[in-house]
C-alpha positions in Angstrom: 93.6 99.8 101.2 94.9 99.2 104.7 94.5 101.7 107.5 97.4 104.1 108.3 98.4 104.8 111.9 100.7 107.6 113.2 102.6 107.4 116.4 103.7 110.7 117.7 105.6 111.8 120.9 108.7 113.5 122.2 112.2 112.2 121.7 113.2 109.1 123.7 109.6 108.3 124.8 109.5 104.8 123.4 107.7 105.3 120.2 109.9 103.0 118.2 109.6 100.1 120.6 105.8 100.5 120.6 105.8 100.8 116.8 107.8 97.7 116.4 105.5 95.6 118.7 102.4 96.9 117.0 103.9 96.2 113.5 105.0 92.6 114.7 101.5 91.8 116.0 99.7 93.3 113.0 102.1 92.1 110.3 102.5 95.7 109.3 105.4 97.9 108.1 107.0 100.9 109.8 107.9 104.0 107.9 110.2 106.3 110.1 110.2 110.1 109.4 112.4 111.8 111.9 112.7 115.5 111.3 116.4 115.2 112.4 117.1 112.6 109.6 115.1 114.3 106.8 
């Protein structure tokens, strides 16, 4: 089983950009759960 990481922060703080870079470097997937979209 692979580790799970959560990236939290306020709106428009750059979380998506950081997550995309981490995922690119680690060969990981991103699961986006935005309370405004759910």
